[in-house]
C-alpha positions, 0 to 999 in steps of 0.5 A: 551169458558169457557164451558170445565172448567165449566164441569171440575168444575162440574165433580170435585164436583160430584166426591167429593160427590160420594167418600167422605161423611161428615156431614154438621153440626158439632156434637156440633152444632147438640147437639150430644156431649151433647147427648154423655155426658148424655149417659155416665152419664146414663151408670154410673148411671146404672153401672152393671145393664145395661143388666138387664134393657135392658132385663126387657124392652124387656119383657115390650115391648113384645106382651103379656106384659101389663106393661107401658113404662114410660118417664124415661124408654124410656129416659134410653133406648135412652142413653143405647143402643149399636150398635147392631141389638138387641138394635136397635130393642129394641129402635124401640119397646120401641118408638112404645109402648110408642107412642101408650100409651094414651097421657093423661097418659103423664104428663111430657114435655120431647120432645123425637124427637131430642134426639132419632135422636141424638142417631141414629146419634151417632150410624151412622144409618140413616136407623134406624132414617128414620124408626123411623121417618116414624113409629112414625112421623105421630103421631107428635113424631118427629114434631120438627125442630131439629128432621128434621135437625138432620135426614136431616144431617144424610141423607146428610152425607150418600149421600142420597140427594133425601131423604133430598129433600123429608124430606124438602117437608114434612117440608113444607107441615106440617109447622113444628113449624109454619114455611114452610121455616126453614133456617137450613133445607133450607141450608141442602136442597140446599147442598144436591141438590148441591152435587147430581148435577143432572137435577132433583136436579137443577130444584128442587133447582131453583124452591125452590129459586123462591118460597123463593124469591116470599115470601121474604125469605132470605136464609143463605149465605151458602145456597145461595152459594150452589144454585149459585154453582149448577147453575154454575155446570149446565152451567147457570152462569147467574143464579148464578150471579143473585143468588149471587147478593142477598147477601149484602156483596159480598166479602166473600170467597165463594161468590167472587170466585163463582162470578169470575167463573160466570163472566168468563163464561159469558166473563165479564172480566171487572167485575172481576177486582173489585173483585180482587181489593177488595182483593188486596186493604188491608185497614190496617195491622190487616186486614185478608189477603183474598185469592183465590183457585188455581183452580179458579185463573187457570180458570180466567187465562185461560179466560184471555189468550183466551181474549188476543189471540183475543185482546192483547191490551185490558186494561182489560186483562193487568189489570187482568194480573197485578192483577193475578201476585200480587195475586201470589206474595202476597201469596193470592192463596191457594190449598184448593178446592172451593168445600171443602170450600163450604161444610165445617162444620157449627160449634158450638159456642164453636168451633168458640169462638164467639157470634154465637149460635149453632143448639143444642140451636136454637130451643125450644125442652124443655125436649129434650135439657136435662141437656146437654146445660145449660151453659147459665148464664145471669147476670145483668151487662152483659146480653147475647143474643143468635141470632142463626145461621141465618148468619153463613157461 
């Protein structure tokens, strides 16, 4: 009965994935804005000497040169490169030369991996990032969760979803920073599987979900929503219901709408009523009005009409018709697509204006954090806590 609407929803989300790509994490959350600020500072310090410095470094990384590449040299190159083939090659050569130098000669604690990935993200060059990752990653140069996350976000943005999966496999096998299942990387992986929406990506996502469940890992709500939407797109609403059932608070905008679609697909209209009732029963004048996407309401209406044709006296059908009418009257139906809500950017603390931290500060990358994220000022009277992004949409 509901199979045609499921196919239409799946076709819509696949079209969105193939026509328009965008980052899952905002530039601020990834620390790109901090990189760009430090980039401007570095260029100002070098002012009229940028070209001369690049020329000198090209000489240093040439095959016949015996000159060492110091930490400051590589830091400057990362923040001075432009979007040209020559500069990108210079970055690769400098990274490789620096990485080959004896580690016993490095006395600083600057972590380059995340900063290099931010530079590639700034240039919009996922190929350069992946090339550097494969070339220097074996020696531990990019063994930080932040490096994986930024690279994964670049690949996702370019629609290279299979590469995102392979990257996550590398994280699991290497247990980066002592963990096999970092929450942000899991979210990105489920997002890539949802966008790819193939039989292979569906199997991969479901196997990953089972693995997470077996070890007691609780993914972020956004990751759970991606997994449920993928199951729904692949004609498995019963799996979607089970996945959504792991979320303690089921009235979030994506959760309740995916649940409504899944229940309609299973012809469980009586279970849709509590979902609508929770939205219609406003508890106070200051409570935010909750909404449904028009496309979701249309799917429910289609199912109601089909049920009405077979059992017009059903109390469930009558109750749903009244509730649908109330949603229309109260202006609680919006034109925004469910796919757009699902794939909305995970934003930074500054953009949200709340207590959630952002990815740029989430991991201890030490030197790699540079001077860009030093806004934390604890006081005795008002101690501050940075919980991370573990419960972000």
